[in-house]
Every structure is written in C-alpha cells, then in structure tokens.
N, C-alpha and C positions, 0 to 999 in steps of 0.2 A: 831278241827281235820278234815282234809280233807280226802275224798276218792280219790283213784288214779286208773286210768285205763291205760293199756298199749295198744298201737296200734299194733295189730298183722298184719293187712293188712290195708294199707292206703286208699284202694279203688281207685276211679278215680275222680279227680277234687273235692276233699273234703277239705274244709278249714274252719277255725274258723271265724265266722262273728257275728257282732252285728248291732246296728243301724248306725254304721259308725262314722267317725270323721268329725265334723263340725268346722268351724272357721279358717280353714287353707288353703282355696282355694286361698287366696291372695299370699300364698307361693308356689303355684303350687301343693298342696297335694289334690288329689281327696277325695271325701266323702267315697267311697267304702261301706262296710257294706252289709247286706243281700239284695239280688236282689229282694226278695219278703218279705218285712218286715211284712206283714200281716200273711203270713204262718209261719214265724219265731215266731211271737207272739202266734200263735196257739200251736206250739211245746212247748213253755214255759208255756202256760196256762195249758196244760195237767199235768205239773209237779208242778204247783203252784209257778213258778218262776215269777220274774218281766218280763214284756213284752220285755224289751230290753236286757235281759241276753244273754250272748254269747252262740252260738249254733254251730253245725257243718252243714255247707251247703253242700249238696251232688249234684254234677253236673251230674255224670253219674252212678257210682257204689258206694255203701256204704262201710264203713270200717268194720273191725272186731276189737272189743274192749274187752280186758280181764280185769276184775276187780282184782286189786292187793291187795287193802286194803280198808276196810270200805264197808258198804252196801250202794249201790247207785241205782238210778233209771234213766232209759232213756225213751225218748218218740220219736215217729215217726210221722211226719206230712208231708203229701203229698202222692204221689203214690209210697210208699216205705214199704216193709215188711222185715222180717228176722226171725231169730230164736236165742234162747238162749240155749247154751250147758252148762250144769252145770258141776261142778268139778267132779261129779260122772259119767259123760258121758250121762246124760239124756237130751233130746232135747224137747223144746216146742216152738211153733210158736209165733212170734210177729206180730200182725196184724197192718196195717196202722191205724193211728189216735188213737193209744193206747200207754200205758206205759208198761214197764217190769222192774222188780227188779233184780239186780245182786248182788250176794254174792261173797265174795273173792274166786277166782278160776273159776268163771263163765265167759263165753265168749259170747258176742252178735255178731252175724254175720249178717250184714245188706246187703240186696240184691241190685239188680240193680234198678236204678231210672226209673220208668215207664213212665215218661214224665215231661219235664220242670225241675225245681229244687225241692228239698225236704230237710227236715231238721231233724237232730237228736239232741234232747235236752238232757242235763244232769242235774241231781238234783242240784239246786242252780246256774246253768250256768257253762260254761267252764271257769276255772280260769287260765288265762294266763296273763302276765304283760300287762298293758295298755301302748300304745305308742301314744303320742299326744291325750290323752284322750279316746282312743278306743282300743278294742281288735281285731278289724276287720283286716283281712288279705288283704294286697295290694301287690300281688306277683310281680308286675313290679318293685317295689321299695324295695322289701324284707322288708316290714313294717308290724308289727302286727302279730297276730296269733302265730304259732310255727316257729320262724325264718323267718317270712314273706313268707312262702311257703305253698304248699299243704301238707296234712298229709302224713307221711311215716312210715313204720314199724319201731318199736323201740321207737317212740315218746311216751311220758307219759303226760297225762292230769289230772289235779286235778279238783275236784268239791266238793260239800258239801256232807257230810254223810247224808243219808236219816234219817229223823225224822218221828215218827209216825208208823203206821201199815205197815210193809214191804210187806204184802200180799194183800193190798187193792189198786188195780190198777185203773187207770183212762182211760176213753174211750170217744172220741168225735164222733159226728155223721159223717157219710161219705158223708154228703150232702154239703161239702165245694165246692161250684160251682163257677168257674170263670165266670164273666159276658161275655156274647156273644155280637156279633155285632161289629160295627166299633170301632176302637180305637179313642178316642176323643182327639182332639188337639186344642191348641190356636194358631192361625196363627201368624207368625212373629218370631223374630223381623225384619228379612230381607226378608219378602215376597215381598217387592217392587223390588227385584232383579229378579223377574220371570215374564214371560209374562202372560196375562190373561188366555190364553189357558193352560199354564202349571199349573196354580192354579186350573183350572177346572179338569185337568187330575189328579193332586195330590189327589183331593177329590173324583173324579168320577170313577177312574180306580182301579182295584185290583193290589196289589203288592205281589210279591213272596219272601219269606224268602230264602236267599242263605245259603250256608255252611260256609260263611265267617262271623262267629259270635263268640263272647266270652263275658266275663264280661265287657269289655270296650264298646262294641257296636255290632250292626249287620247291614249287608248290605242288601238292598232290590233290586230287579230287576223288571223292567216293562217298560212301555212307557217312554222314556227319557223326563225329564223336561227341558224345554228351558229357559235359562236365557235371560233377556233383555239386553239393552245397558249398564247396570251397571256392567254386567259381573259376572263371577263365583268366583271372589276373593274379599275378604274384608281385611281391616286391622284386624289383630288378635283380636278377640272379645271373651268375656266370654261365656262359654257353661255350661250346666248343664245336669244331667241325664234326658233323654227325649228329648233333642234337636235333631232336624232332619236337618242335614247338607246335602247340595246337591252340590257336586263338578262338574267340567266341563262336566263329562260324563252324567250328568242328573240322576244318580241313587242315591236315598236317603241313608243316613247312620243315623241310630237311635242310639244315645248314651245311655249307661246303667250305672250301679253303679260305675264302675271304669273309667268313662269318664275323659279325660283330662280336664284341667280347662280353656283352651282357644283354639280357632281354627280360621282358615282363610277362611272357606267356608261359604257362606250365609246360614242362617237357615230359612227354609221355614215355620216351625212350631215347637211346643213343645208339646209332649205328656203330658196330665194332670197327676197329681200325683196319682189319683185314679186308672188309667189304667196302670201305669208303671209296676206293678207286672205281668200283662198279658204278657209283652214282654219276661219275664223270662221263659215262658212256651211254646214259639214258637219253632217249629222244622223246619229244612230245607225242603223246598218244600211247606210249608203252605202258603195260601193266606190270606192277610189282607186288610182291607180298613180303610180309615181315615174319620173322620167327625169333622167339625169345631164347637166349642162351645165357649161361653164367660166365663169370670172369675166367674160369679155367678153360672153358671152351673157346672163349675169345682169344686167350693167349695161344692155345694150340692152333687155332686157325691162322693167326699171324705167323707162327713158326712155319706152318706148311706153306704159306704164301712166300715167305722168305726163301725157303728151300726150293720152291718151284723156280724162283728167279735165279738162284745159284745154279741149278741144273741147266737152265736155259743158257746162262752165260758160259758154262762149260762146253756147251754144244756149238759155240760160235766157230765158224770155219773161215778160211781165207780163200780167195780166188783172184784170178787175173781177168780183167774185162776182155771181151772179144777184141782181137786185133793187137793185144799186148803179148809180146814174145816172152815166154818163160825160159830164159837162157840157161838157168840152173838145171831145169828138167831136161832141156835139150841136150846139153853137154854131158849131163850125168847119166841119162838113161836111154837116149835115142841114137847115139852114135857108136859104131863099132870102133874099138880101139885102133887108132892109127889111120882111120878112114879120112879121106879128104875129098873135096869136090874135084871132079875130073876135068873141069874146064879152067883150072887155075893151079899154079904151083903150090906145093905143100909149104906151109909157113910154120907149122908147129910139129916138133918132134914129140913122140909119145915116150918120154923118159922121166925118171924121178925128178930131174931138175927143171923140167918144163922149159928147156932151152928153145929158143926161137931162131929159125933160119934167117928171119928178116933182120936180125941184129947180130949176126955172127955168133950165134949160140950164147948170147949173154943172158943169164938167168933173170936179170932185172926187167926184162921186157914185159 
C-alpha cells in the first residue's frame, strides 16, 4: 500500500530528481538528476531511504503537500524550513535537517530556499514511473518526473507508507558545510586553443557569476580569455556536467546537470566531480576562482567528500517532537518500581509475569 500526497502549491522550480539517467548520452539524452547528489543523499538518509531514491529538488521556493492517504514522513535537507498544519488546524515547525510525520489530512508547507538548492525527501522515495531507467525530470524534453515538468497544484505523488514509530523523528547536524576555496578543475581537453596569458588569467583572476544560469549551466564574466590561432570553434565534441566552454567572447560557460551532450566551443577545463555540487549553490554576483589539479587529487577529493557524507549520516539522531510522550523512557527510567498514582487504584503488579489486577492476574493483559 502506498501513501499519497497532493500538491497544494507547486512552489517555484520544484522537480522530481534522482541520480539521473546514464547510458543514453550517445542518443543525445542528458544525465540530469540531482544537481547536488550529496545533499540528496542526506535527505534520503534522514528517512532511511536508499541514497538514490527520488526526491523533490527545490530551486527557489518549496511546495505545499497534503497527505491524502497513509501515514508518511518527509525530510528537509539544505537551507529549508517549513511547518506542518494538522487536519485539526494545529501548526508545528519543521526545522532544516529534520523529518516530520504527516497523517492523512495534514499539510506540510515548505518555505523559500535560503540559498542554492535544497531537497524534500518522502518516505521510500517519490514513486513516479521510470523513463529510460530514471525518475529524474528533464524539463527541456518533457522527460521523467511528473509529465517532464516542475510540480504544479493538483499533482499527486505516491511514496511508501511509514513503518515503525510514527513519532520518532530524525535529525541531522547543521554542520553540513560546503568546502571553501577555489573550484578545482582538470585542464582541457582543448586548453591548447588558448593563449598562455589566457590560461594564467583563467586560474589567476576571479570570475563573477551572472544571472544567466539554470540547470543546464551558468555563465561567468570577467577578463576575457583570448583564443590562439586555433580559434574559438571546434568540431562538435562531447561535453559533460562540469565542462567549461569558452565561446568567442572569452566569457566561460560552466555546464551543469542538464548539460547538452555535445558542443562546438573549446573546453578550457572541467570541474572535478567532488566540486560539482558547489556550483549548485552559487548565486548571481558571487565571485569564484579556479585551481588546476590532477586526476589523483580529483579522486582523493571525491573520496573525502564521500567520507564526509558517511560521517554525517552516522551522526543522525532521533527525537520526539514537543508534546509527544516517550512512554518507553517514562516507564523505563522515571518511575520507582512499584509506584502508582495516589488518586487511583493500582492496576499493575511489579512482578516477573507482569500480571494485571484489572484482569484477575492474567499475564496476557
């Protein structure tokens, strides 16, 4: 049996994403998927989901989701908060990096994204049909997700019914810190299309993020990079997320998750996989720098990034929301053996059989 939520408000730039679809680039199909897969994995870890379970990626403002059937749980990962309004009109906050349980009739209203991208996870993952092996939304081709588009009011999403204690929520530390410093790149494969001075400028000067940015890529502005006699055009060549193309105007374009599969501009460098998620959190006007590394350093950086995620997942704790009674803790640690309330008769004997006076000492009570 599935739980179902109805989208009351689709938010802004909210779409179903997972790890993306691989193996179809030869057909011109981009990978797509979560633009920050590590943050997506964190949202799933809070719920006990598989790391690659489909989630809702929030670009600007979060959605409002109403539970229609089944008890389910959501998680928030990133600079994102909200509140749950119960079917009785009671409201409680959802903090970033925490989960919240929804009963039928409850509505979760997720607020604006405070920076970069953020993720909303659902228990068991968002269950939409796979297309080319993935649930990821690629809006340019209306592929995956909900009709290949961003969420809209009236959409319905299925997920797994919550199993276990519905009032035992999970919380992750707020110390999920993005690495600072220059974005690491591997030069090439067409760095030989640029002058020596241009290569020095690329690594030595700051670059400003422009407003021209989306899931396909972002444009930078700064001191123009000069091409040499080989020019600013090449025979269309394969590109990947992280490729940095430089057209004739000398202003770099960094490709992201929805990047096309080929392009005719020379690529001066490629952002390493460990630093790709950092691109998802840039905002217009920010300045960035690049630093060249080799393949060994790139692999080591990815390993550290993976280990950081694993340590964060190990630090996830559980808690009960305010107003929820922890009966296990109450009976196990707060009562003196044999103590009863003074204003009512004793019902429970304190003996190994757990006999109950209310049923004539029958152990099955």
